[in-house]
mmCIF file of the N, C-alpha and C atoms, coordinates in Angstrom:
data_MODEL
# 
_entry.id   MODEL 
# 
loop_
_atom_site.group_PDB 
_atom_site.id 
_atom_site.type_symbol 
_atom_site.label_atom_id 
_atom_site.label_alt_id 
_atom_site.label_comp_id 
_atom_site.label_asym_id 
_atom_site.label_entity_id 
_atom_site.label_seq_id 
_atom_site.pdbx_PDB_ins_code 
_atom_site.Cartn_x 
_atom_site.Cartn_y 
_atom_site.Cartn_z 
_atom_site.occupancy 
_atom_site.B_iso_or_equiv 
_atom_site.pdbx_formal_charge 
_atom_site.auth_seq_id 
_atom_site.auth_comp_id 
_atom_site.auth_asym_id 
_atom_site.auth_atom_id 
_atom_site.pdbx_PDB_model_num 
ATOM 1   N N  . MET A 1 1  ? 21.318 -4.249  65.283 1.00 0.00 ? 1  MET A N  1 
ATOM 2   C CA . MET A 1 1  ? 21.154 -5.687  65.453 1.00 0.00 ? 1  MET A CA 1 
ATOM 3   C C  . MET A 1 1  ? 22.313 -6.649  65.260 1.00 0.00 ? 1  MET A C  1 
ATOM 4   N N  . ALA A 1 2  ? 21.748 -7.423  66.087 1.00 0.00 ? 2  ALA A N  1 
ATOM 5   C CA . ALA A 1 2  ? 22.944 -7.988  66.694 1.00 0.00 ? 2  ALA A CA 1 
ATOM 6   C C  . ALA A 1 2  ? 23.421 -8.756  65.586 1.00 0.00 ? 2  ALA A C  1 
ATOM 7   N N  . ARG A 1 3  ? 24.262 -9.711  64.812 1.00 0.00 ? 3  ARG A N  1 
ATOM 8   C CA . ARG A 1 3  ? 25.328 -10.405 64.396 1.00 0.00 ? 3  ARG A CA 1 
ATOM 9   C C  . ARG A 1 3  ? 25.823 -11.599 64.932 1.00 0.00 ? 3  ARG A C  1 
ATOM 10  N N  . ASN A 1 4  ? 25.043 -12.600 65.363 1.00 0.00 ? 4  ASN A N  1 
ATOM 11  C CA . ASN A 1 4  ? 25.203 -13.567 66.349 1.00 0.00 ? 4  ASN A CA 1 
ATOM 12  C C  . ASN A 1 4  ? 25.315 -14.884 64.960 1.00 0.00 ? 4  ASN A C  1 
ATOM 13  N N  . ALA A 1 5  ? 26.153 -15.708 65.128 1.00 0.00 ? 5  ALA A N  1 
ATOM 14  C CA . ALA A 1 5  ? 26.233 -16.220 63.662 1.00 0.00 ? 5  ALA A CA 1 
ATOM 15  C C  . ALA A 1 5  ? 25.150 -17.338 64.194 1.00 0.00 ? 5  ALA A C  1 
ATOM 16  N N  . LEU A 1 6  ? 24.726 -18.038 62.835 1.00 0.00 ? 6  LEU A N  1 
ATOM 17  C CA . LEU A 1 6  ? 23.579 -18.455 62.520 1.00 0.00 ? 6  LEU A CA 1 
ATOM 18  C C  . LEU A 1 6  ? 23.730 -19.820 62.365 1.00 0.00 ? 6  LEU A C  1 
ATOM 19  N N  . SER A 1 7  ? 23.012 -20.711 62.926 1.00 0.00 ? 7  SER A N  1 
ATOM 20  C CA . SER A 1 7  ? 22.838 -22.621 62.606 1.00 0.00 ? 7  SER A CA 1 
ATOM 21  C C  . SER A 1 7  ? 21.056 -22.758 63.006 1.00 0.00 ? 7  SER A C  1 
ATOM 22  N N  . PHE A 1 8  ? 21.217 -23.806 62.083 1.00 0.00 ? 8  PHE A N  1 
ATOM 23  C CA . PHE A 1 8  ? 20.025 -24.062 61.232 1.00 0.00 ? 8  PHE A CA 1 
ATOM 24  C C  . PHE A 1 8  ? 20.209 -25.222 61.657 1.00 0.00 ? 8  PHE A C  1 
ATOM 25  N N  . ARG A 1 9  ? 18.571 -26.067 62.074 1.00 0.00 ? 9  ARG A N  1 
ATOM 26  C CA . ARG A 1 9  ? 18.715 -27.852 61.234 1.00 0.00 ? 9  ARG A CA 1 
ATOM 27  C C  . ARG A 1 9  ? 17.500 -28.012 60.129 1.00 0.00 ? 9  ARG A C  1 
ATOM 28  N N  . PHE A 1 10 ? 17.826 -28.321 59.663 1.00 0.00 ? 10 PHE A N  1 
ATOM 29  C CA . PHE A 1 10 ? 17.189 -28.689 57.985 1.00 0.00 ? 10 PHE A CA 1 
ATOM 30  C C  . PHE A 1 10 ? 16.974 -30.064 58.052 1.00 0.00 ? 10 PHE A C  1 
ATOM 31  N N  . PRO A 1 11 ? 15.745 -30.525 57.504 1.00 0.00 ? 11 PRO A N  1 
ATOM 32  C CA . PRO A 1 11 ? 15.044 -32.125 57.499 1.00 0.00 ? 11 PRO A CA 1 
ATOM 33  C C  . PRO A 1 11 ? 16.204 -32.360 56.908 1.00 0.00 ? 11 PRO A C  1 
ATOM 34  N N  . GLU A 1 12 ? 16.687 -33.941 57.191 1.00 0.00 ? 12 GLU A N  1 
ATOM 35  C CA . GLU A 1 12 ? 17.253 -34.546 56.332 1.00 0.00 ? 12 GLU A CA 1 
ATOM 36  C C  . GLU A 1 12 ? 16.944 -34.692 55.089 1.00 0.00 ? 12 GLU A C  1 
ATOM 37  N N  . GLU A 1 13 ? 16.038 -34.592 54.378 1.00 0.00 ? 13 GLU A N  1 
ATOM 38  C CA . GLU A 1 13 ? 15.868 -35.003 52.437 1.00 0.00 ? 13 GLU A CA 1 
ATOM 39  C C  . GLU A 1 13 ? 16.706 -33.488 52.070 1.00 0.00 ? 13 GLU A C  1 
ATOM 40  N N  . PHE A 1 14 ? 16.883 -32.371 52.724 1.00 0.00 ? 14 PHE A N  1 
ATOM 41  C CA . PHE A 1 14 ? 16.798 -31.077 52.395 1.00 0.00 ? 14 PHE A CA 1 
ATOM 42  C C  . PHE A 1 14 ? 18.438 -31.044 52.457 1.00 0.00 ? 14 PHE A C  1 
ATOM 43  N N  . ALA A 1 15 ? 18.744 -31.631 53.602 1.00 0.00 ? 15 ALA A N  1 
ATOM 44  C CA . ALA A 1 15 ? 20.269 -31.703 53.600 1.00 0.00 ? 15 ALA A CA 1 
ATOM 45  C C  . ALA A 1 15 ? 21.152 -32.183 52.560 1.00 0.00 ? 15 ALA A C  1 
ATOM 46  N N  . ALA A 1 16 ? 20.540 -33.569 52.244 1.00 0.00 ? 16 ALA A N  1 
ATOM 47  C CA . ALA A 1 16 ? 21.377 -34.095 51.525 1.00 0.00 ? 16 ALA A CA 1 
ATOM 48  C C  . ALA A 1 16 ? 21.350 -34.103 49.830 1.00 0.00 ? 16 ALA A C  1 
ATOM 49  N N  . MET A 1 17 ? 20.090 -33.098 49.869 1.00 0.00 ? 17 MET A N  1 
ATOM 50  C CA . MET A 1 17 ? 19.842 -32.716 48.359 1.00 0.00 ? 17 MET A CA 1 
ATOM 51  C C  . MET A 1 17 ? 20.946 -31.564 48.145 1.00 0.00 ? 17 MET A C  1 
ATOM 52  N N  . LEU A 1 18 ? 21.705 -30.476 49.669 1.00 0.00 ? 18 LEU A N  1 
ATOM 53  C CA . LEU A 1 18 ? 22.411 -29.578 49.956 1.00 0.00 ? 18 LEU A CA 1 
ATOM 54  C C  . LEU A 1 18 ? 23.939 -30.018 49.634 1.00 0.00 ? 18 LEU A C  1 
ATOM 55  N N  . ARG A 1 19 ? 23.864 -30.952 50.153 1.00 0.00 ? 19 ARG A N  1 
ATOM 56  C CA . ARG A 1 19 ? 25.363 -31.646 50.499 1.00 0.00 ? 19 ARG A CA 1 
ATOM 57  C C  . ARG A 1 19 ? 25.683 -31.745 48.667 1.00 0.00 ? 19 ARG A C  1 
ATOM 58  N N  . THR A 1 20 ? 24.563 -32.750 48.443 1.00 0.00 ? 20 THR A N  1 
ATOM 59  C CA . THR A 1 20 ? 25.099 -33.511 46.648 1.00 0.00 ? 20 THR A CA 1 
ATOM 60  C C  . THR A 1 20 ? 24.978 -32.110 46.049 1.00 0.00 ? 20 THR A C  1 
ATOM 61  N N  . TRP A 1 21 ? 24.183 -31.408 45.933 1.00 0.00 ? 21 TRP A N  1 
ATOM 62  C CA . TRP A 1 21 ? 24.392 -30.254 45.056 1.00 0.00 ? 21 TRP A CA 1 
ATOM 63  C C  . TRP A 1 21 ? 25.499 -29.419 45.254 1.00 0.00 ? 21 TRP A C  1 
ATOM 64  N N  . SER A 1 22 ? 26.265 -29.316 46.173 1.00 0.00 ? 22 SER A N  1 
ATOM 65  C CA . SER A 1 22 ? 27.486 -28.697 47.113 1.00 0.00 ? 22 SER A CA 1 
ATOM 66  C C  . SER A 1 22 ? 28.279 -29.016 46.151 1.00 0.00 ? 22 SER A C  1 
ATOM 67  N N  . PHE A 1 23 ? 28.701 -31.059 45.781 1.00 0.00 ? 23 PHE A N  1 
ATOM 68  C CA . PHE A 1 23 ? 29.560 -31.748 45.779 1.00 0.00 ? 23 PHE A CA 1 
ATOM 69  C C  . PHE A 1 23 ? 28.961 -31.462 43.941 1.00 0.00 ? 23 PHE A C  1 
ATOM 70  N N  . VAL A 1 24 ? 28.208 -31.737 43.656 1.00 0.00 ? 24 VAL A N  1 
ATOM 71  C CA . VAL A 1 24 ? 28.036 -31.292 41.637 1.00 0.00 ? 24 VAL A CA 1 
ATOM 72  C C  . VAL A 1 24 ? 28.233 -30.251 41.123 1.00 0.00 ? 24 VAL A C  1 
ATOM 73  N N  . THR A 1 25 ? 28.139 -29.189 42.613 1.00 0.00 ? 25 THR A N  1 
ATOM 74  C CA . THR A 1 25 ? 28.790 -27.820 41.919 1.00 0.00 ? 25 THR A CA 1 
ATOM 75  C C  . THR A 1 25 ? 30.246 -27.642 41.629 1.00 0.00 ? 25 THR A C  1 
ATOM 76  N N  . GLU A 1 26 ? 30.599 -28.161 43.071 1.00 0.00 ? 26 GLU A N  1 
ATOM 77  C CA . GLU A 1 26 ? 31.295 -27.972 43.474 1.00 0.00 ? 26 GLU A CA 1 
ATOM 78  C C  . GLU A 1 26 ? 31.753 -26.101 44.306 1.00 0.00 ? 26 GLU A C  1 
ATOM 79  N N  . LYS A 1 27 ? 30.620 -26.426 45.122 1.00 0.00 ? 27 LYS A N  1 
ATOM 80  C CA . LYS A 1 27 ? 30.529 -24.946 45.849 1.00 0.00 ? 27 LYS A CA 1 
ATOM 81  C C  . LYS A 1 27 ? 29.780 -25.052 47.179 1.00 0.00 ? 27 LYS A C  1 
ATOM 82  N N  . ASP A 1 28 ? 30.451 -24.262 47.471 1.00 0.00 ? 28 ASP A N  1 
ATOM 83  C CA . ASP A 1 28 ? 30.572 -24.385 49.093 1.00 0.00 ? 28 ASP A CA 1 
ATOM 84  C C  . ASP A 1 28 ? 28.657 -23.920 49.433 1.00 0.00 ? 28 ASP A C  1 
ATOM 85  N N  . GLN A 1 29 ? 28.652 -25.159 50.843 1.00 0.00 ? 29 GLN A N  1 
ATOM 86  C CA . GLN A 1 29 ? 27.641 -24.751 50.383 1.00 0.00 ? 29 GLN A CA 1 
ATOM 87  C C  . GLN A 1 29 ? 26.140 -23.236 50.802 1.00 0.00 ? 29 GLN A C  1 
ATOM 88  N N  . ARG A 1 30 ? 26.862 -22.926 52.445 1.00 0.00 ? 30 ARG A N  1 
ATOM 89  C CA . ARG A 1 30 ? 26.543 -21.497 52.504 1.00 0.00 ? 30 ARG A CA 1 
ATOM 90  C C  . ARG A 1 30 ? 26.626 -20.522 51.259 1.00 0.00 ? 30 ARG A C  1 
ATOM 91  N N  . THR A 1 31 ? 27.266 -20.869 49.817 1.00 0.00 ? 31 THR A N  1 
ATOM 92  C CA . THR A 1 31 ? 27.243 -20.153 48.617 1.00 0.00 ? 31 THR A CA 1 
ATOM 93  C C  . THR A 1 31 ? 26.024 -20.318 48.608 1.00 0.00 ? 31 THR A C  1 
ATOM 94  N N  . ILE A 1 32 ? 25.530 -21.655 47.950 1.00 0.00 ? 32 ILE A N  1 
ATOM 95  C CA . ILE A 1 32 ? 24.349 -21.981 47.647 1.00 0.00 ? 32 ILE A CA 1 
ATOM 96  C C  . ILE A 1 32 ? 23.170 -21.438 48.393 1.00 0.00 ? 32 ILE A C  1 
ATOM 97  N N  . LEU A 1 33 ? 23.121 -21.012 49.701 1.00 0.00 ? 33 LEU A N  1 
ATOM 98  C CA . LEU A 1 33 ? 22.250 -20.724 50.163 1.00 0.00 ? 33 LEU A CA 1 
ATOM 99  C C  . LEU A 1 33 ? 21.576 -19.047 49.998 1.00 0.00 ? 33 LEU A C  1 
ATOM 100 N N  . GLN A 1 34 ? 23.157 -18.906 50.145 1.00 0.00 ? 34 GLN A N  1 
ATOM 101 C CA . GLN A 1 34 ? 23.079 -17.153 49.668 1.00 0.00 ? 34 GLN A CA 1 
ATOM 102 C C  . GLN A 1 34 ? 22.615 -16.776 48.658 1.00 0.00 ? 34 GLN A C  1 
ATOM 103 N N  . GLU A 1 35 ? 22.698 -17.448 47.308 1.00 0.00 ? 35 GLU A N  1 
ATOM 104 C CA . GLU A 1 35 ? 22.456 -17.587 46.389 1.00 0.00 ? 35 GLU A CA 1 
ATOM 105 C C  . GLU A 1 35 ? 20.879 -17.599 45.410 1.00 0.00 ? 35 GLU A C  1 
ATOM 106 N N  . ALA A 1 36 ? 20.814 -18.751 46.837 1.00 0.00 ? 36 ALA A N  1 
ATOM 107 C CA . ALA A 1 36 ? 18.664 -19.212 46.456 1.00 0.00 ? 36 ALA A CA 1 
ATOM 108 C C  . ALA A 1 36 ? 18.458 -18.441 47.243 1.00 0.00 ? 36 ALA A C  1 
ATOM 109 N N  . PHE A 1 37 ? 18.771 -18.058 48.642 1.00 0.00 ? 37 PHE A N  1 
ATOM 110 C CA . PHE A 1 37 ? 17.737 -16.682 49.141 1.00 0.00 ? 37 PHE A CA 1 
ATOM 111 C C  . PHE A 1 37 ? 17.733 -14.977 48.489 1.00 0.00 ? 37 PHE A C  1 
ATOM 112 N N  . THR A 1 38 ? 19.221 -15.200 48.153 1.00 0.00 ? 38 THR A N  1 
ATOM 113 C CA . THR A 1 38 ? 18.605 -13.811 47.329 1.00 0.00 ? 38 THR A CA 1 
ATOM 114 C C  . THR A 1 38 ? 17.666 -13.912 46.256 1.00 0.00 ? 38 THR A C  1 
ATOM 115 N N  . GLU A 1 39 ? 17.789 -15.115 45.765 1.00 0.00 ? 39 GLU A N  1 
ATOM 116 C CA . GLU A 1 39 ? 17.107 -15.004 44.315 1.00 0.00 ? 39 GLU A CA 1 
ATOM 117 C C  . GLU A 1 39 ? 15.673 -15.134 44.757 1.00 0.00 ? 39 GLU A C  1 
ATOM 118 N N  . TYR A 1 40 ? 15.934 -15.488 46.447 1.00 0.00 ? 40 TYR A N  1 
ATOM 119 C CA . TYR A 1 40 ? 14.089 -15.722 46.547 1.00 0.00 ? 40 TYR A CA 1 
ATOM 120 C C  . TYR A 1 40 ? 13.588 -14.301 47.163 1.00 0.00 ? 40 TYR A C  1 
ATOM 121 N N  . ALA A 1 41 ? 14.536 -13.574 47.542 1.00 0.00 ? 41 ALA A N  1 
ATOM 122 C CA . ALA A 1 41 ? 14.449 -12.419 47.991 1.00 0.00 ? 41 ALA A CA 1 
ATOM 123 C C  . ALA A 1 41 ? 13.860 -11.170 46.444 1.00 0.00 ? 41 ALA A C  1 
ATOM 124 N N  . ASN A 1 42 ? 14.725 -11.098 45.491 1.00 0.00 ? 42 ASN A N  1 
ATOM 125 C CA . ASN A 1 42 ? 14.733 -10.789 44.179 1.00 0.00 ? 42 ASN A CA 1 
ATOM 126 C C  . ASN A 1 42 ? 13.162 -11.032 43.634 1.00 0.00 ? 42 ASN A C  1 
ATOM 127 N N  . ASN A 1 43 ? 12.076 -12.743 44.421 1.00 0.00 ? 43 ASN A N  1 
ATOM 128 C CA . ASN A 1 43 ? 11.326 -12.797 43.452 1.00 0.00 ? 43 ASN A CA 1 
ATOM 129 C C  . ASN A 1 43 ? 10.383 -12.086 44.444 1.00 0.00 ? 43 ASN A C  1 
ATOM 130 N N  . HIS A 1 44 ? 10.733 -11.642 45.504 1.00 0.00 ? 44 HIS A N  1 
ATOM 131 C CA . HIS A 1 44 ? 9.640  -11.608 46.821 1.00 0.00 ? 44 HIS A CA 1 
ATOM 132 C C  . HIS A 1 44 ? 9.822  -9.765  46.917 1.00 0.00 ? 44 HIS A C  1 
ATOM 133 N N  . PRO A 1 45 ? 9.666  -8.876  45.759 1.00 0.00 ? 45 PRO A N  1 
ATOM 134 C CA . PRO A 1 45 ? 10.281 -7.538  46.067 1.00 0.00 ? 45 PRO A CA 1 
ATOM 135 C C  . PRO A 1 45 ? 9.436  -6.728  47.369 1.00 0.00 ? 45 PRO A C  1 
ATOM 136 N N  . ASP A 1 46 ? 8.107  -6.554  46.860 1.00 0.00 ? 46 ASP A N  1 
ATOM 137 C CA . ASP A 1 46 ? 7.426  -6.331  48.014 1.00 0.00 ? 46 ASP A CA 1 
ATOM 138 C C  . ASP A 1 46 ? 7.855  -6.274  49.548 1.00 0.00 ? 46 ASP A C  1 
ATOM 139 N N  . THR A 1 47 ? 8.349  -7.717  49.936 1.00 0.00 ? 47 THR A N  1 
ATOM 140 C CA . THR A 1 47 ? 9.231  -7.668  51.157 1.00 0.00 ? 47 THR A CA 1 
ATOM 141 C C  . THR A 1 47 ? 10.310 -7.597  51.547 1.00 0.00 ? 47 THR A C  1 
ATOM 142 N N  . LYS A 1 48 ? 10.720 -7.735  49.941 1.00 0.00 ? 48 LYS A N  1 
ATOM 143 C CA . LYS A 1 48 ? 12.377 -7.491  50.399 1.00 0.00 ? 48 LYS A CA 1 
ATOM 144 C C  . LYS A 1 48 ? 12.858 -5.888  51.032 1.00 0.00 ? 48 LYS A C  1 
ATOM 145 N N  . GLU A 1 49 ? 11.531 -4.989  50.091 1.00 0.00 ? 49 GLU A N  1 
ATOM 146 C CA . GLU A 1 49 ? 11.703 -3.513  50.175 1.00 0.00 ? 49 GLU A CA 1 
ATOM 147 C C  . GLU A 1 49 ? 11.491 -3.170  51.689 1.00 0.00 ? 49 GLU A C  1 
ATOM 148 N N  . LYS A 1 50 ? 10.238 -3.944  52.172 1.00 0.00 ? 50 LYS A N  1 
ATOM 149 C CA . LYS A 1 50 ? 10.199 -4.036  54.215 1.00 0.00 ? 50 LYS A CA 1 
ATOM 150 C C  . LYS A 1 50 ? 11.115 -4.259  54.755 1.00 0.00 ? 50 LYS A C  1 
ATOM 151 N N  . VAL A 1 51 ? 11.919 -5.204  54.065 1.00 0.00 ? 51 VAL A N  1 
ATOM 152 C CA . VAL A 1 51 ? 12.926 -6.151  55.517 1.00 0.00 ? 51 VAL A CA 1 
ATOM 153 C C  . VAL A 1 51 ? 14.086 -4.846  55.297 1.00 0.00 ? 51 VAL A C  1 
ATOM 154 N N  . LEU A 1 52 ? 13.928 -3.847  54.061 1.00 0.00 ? 52 LEU A N  1 
ATOM 155 C CA . LEU A 1 52 ? 15.669 -3.509  53.749 1.00 0.00 ? 52 LEU A CA 1 
ATOM 156 C C  . LEU A 1 52 ? 15.226 -1.952  54.486 1.00 0.00 ? 52 LEU A C  1 
ATOM 157 N N  . GLN A 1 53 ? 13.902 -1.421  54.366 1.00 0.00 ? 53 GLN A N  1 
ATOM 158 C CA . GLN A 1 53 ? 13.238 -0.381  55.493 1.00 0.00 ? 53 GLN A CA 1 
ATOM 159 C C  . GLN A 1 53 ? 13.712 -0.560  56.737 1.00 0.00 ? 53 GLN A C  1 
ATOM 160 N N  . VAL A 1 54 ? 13.179 -1.758  57.558 1.00 0.00 ? 54 VAL A N  1 
ATOM 161 C CA . VAL A 1 54 ? 13.661 -2.400  58.646 1.00 0.00 ? 54 VAL A CA 1 
ATOM 162 C C  . VAL A 1 54 ? 14.967 -2.064  59.199 1.00 0.00 ? 54 VAL A C  1 
ATOM 163 N N  . ILE A 1 55 ? 15.452 -2.473  57.879 1.00 0.00 ? 55 ILE A N  1 
ATOM 164 C CA . ILE A 1 55 ? 17.136 -2.604  58.640 1.00 0.00 ? 55 ILE A CA 1 
ATOM 165 C C  . ILE A 1 55 ? 17.588 -1.110  58.431 1.00 0.00 ? 55 ILE A C  1 
ATOM 166 N N  . ASN A 1 56 ? 17.721 -0.099  57.416 1.00 0.00 ? 56 ASN A N  1 
ATOM 167 C CA . ASN A 1 56 ? 18.134 0.585   57.423 1.00 0.00 ? 56 ASN A CA 1 
ATOM 168 C C  . ASN A 1 56 ? 17.628 2.102   59.071 1.00 0.00 ? 56 ASN A C  1 
ATOM 169 N N  . THR A 1 57 ? 16.238 1.467   58.940 1.00 0.00 ? 57 THR A N  1 
ATOM 170 C CA . THR A 1 57 ? 15.552 2.290   60.276 1.00 0.00 ? 57 THR A CA 1 
ATOM 171 C C  . THR A 1 57 ? 16.443 2.024   61.338 1.00 0.00 ? 57 THR A C  1 
ATOM 172 N N  . LEU A 1 58 ? 16.842 0.958   61.735 1.00 0.00 ? 58 LEU A N  1 
ATOM 173 C CA . LEU A 1 58 ? 17.426 0.355   62.608 1.00 0.00 ? 58 LEU A CA 1 
ATOM 174 C C  . LEU A 1 58 ? 19.086 0.538   62.550 1.00 0.00 ? 58 LEU A C  1 
ATOM 175 N N  . LYS A 1 59 ? 19.304 1.141   61.829 1.00 0.00 ? 59 LYS A N  1 
ATOM 176 C CA . LYS A 1 59 ? 21.067 1.038   61.741 1.00 0.00 ? 59 LYS A CA 1 
ATOM 177 C C  . LYS A 1 59 ? 21.255 2.991   62.218 1.00 0.00 ? 59 LYS A C  1 
# 
């Protein structure tokens, strides 16, 4: 699987929340997004397992 840099455009309201969250917590925006996605994945174990299976198959 190719490992290209990712780029996303978020709605301005979300981007403002992320920037402000980063400022208040003194955490990097990427760290906040990574933590949030990790929590999301852990809350959806069936999908997470399927994704991990696909990743392992493609290795």
